[in-house]
Structures are given as C-alpha cells and as structure tokens.
C-alpha positions as CSV (number, residue, x, y, z in Angstrom):
1,M,39.8,151.4,67.9
2,K,39.6,149.2,64.8
3,N,40.5,146.1,66.7
4,I,37.9,146.7,69.4
5,L,35.3,147.3,66.7
6,T,36.2,144.0,65.1
7,H,35.7,142.2,68.4
8,K,32.4,143.9,69.0
9,T,31.2,143.1,65.5
10,A,32.2,139.5,65.8
11,F,30.4,139.2,69.2
12,L,27.3,140.9,67.6
13,S,27.4,138.5,64.7
14,W,27.5,135.5,67.1
15,L,24.7,137.0,69.1
16,A,22.6,137.3,66.0
17,I,23.5,133.9,64.4
18,Y,23.0,131.7,67.5
19,P,19.3,132.3,68.1
20,V,18.5,132.2,64.3
21,M,20.2,128.8,63.9
22,N,18.3,127.5,66.9
23,I,15.0,128.7,65.5
24,V,15.7,127.3,62.0
25,S,16.8,124.0,63.6
26,Y,13.7,123.8,65.8
27,F,11.3,124.3,62.9
28,F,13.1,122.4,60.1
29,D,15.3,119.8,61.9
30,D,13.0,116.8,61.0
31,V,13.2,117.7,57.3
32,L,16.9,118.7,57.3
33,M,18.0,115.5,59.0
34,Q,16.8,113.5,56.1
35,V,19.0,115.5,53.7
36,P,22.7,114.7,53.2
37,L,25.1,116.9,55.1
38,L,26.3,118.9,52.2
39,F,22.8,119.8,51.0
40,R,21.8,120.5,54.6
41,T,24.5,123.1,55.1
42,L,23.8,124.5,51.6
43,I,20.1,125.0,52.6
44,L,21.0,126.4,56.0
45,S,23.5,128.9,54.6
46,A,21.0,129.9,51.9
47,I,18.5,130.8,54.6
48,L,20.9,132.3,57.2
49,V,23.2,134.5,55.0
50,P,20.4,136.6,53.4
51,L,18.5,136.8,56.7
52,M,21.6,137.9,58.6
53,T,22.7,140.4,55.9
54,Y,19.4,142.1,55.1
55,V,17.3,141.7,58.3
56,I,19.1,140.9,61.5
57,M,22.5,142.6,61.3
58,P,21.0,146.0,60.2
59,L,18.6,145.7,63.1
60,Y,21.4,144.7,65.6
61,T,23.6,147.5,64.2
62,A,20.9,150.0,64.9
63,L,20.1,148.6,68.3
64,F,23.8,148.5,69.4
65,K,24.9,151.7,67.6
66,K,26.0,153.5,70.7
67,W,27.9,150.5,72.0
68,L,29.6,149.9,68.7
69,E,30.7,153.6,68.4
70,K,31.8,153.7,72.0
71,Q,35.6,153.7,72.4
C-alpha cells in the first residue's frame, strides 16, 4: 500500500509542477533569461515551493482523495 501511495503522490506532484512551471516560464521567461542560472533557479524555487506546498498540493490532494486512498 505505501509503495503505491508513493507512486501516486509522485505522479500527482509532477502533474501539479509541470503546468505551474510552464505558466511561470511563459510570464517571466524574458526577465528570468537575463538573470544568471543560479539566481534564476533560486527565484523559480522561491515561487514554486510555497505555491505547491500551500495552494496546489492541498487542492490536488482534495481533488484526488478517492484515487489516493484507493488500494
């Protein structure tokens, strides 16, 4: 059970991160491309981690609750 839940959680994380990264890149790519790589990844992670932790993953967990609990 735990192993299946781990795989489902990993898939759900990817499903959440992928569109958010694309949206952030779409709106901020021109600005971010002018910043050195280390600062660019610092900025992206500073945006993505709180957004994922406090907004998107709680929403996805609620939306996919039955699927996550299903054995």
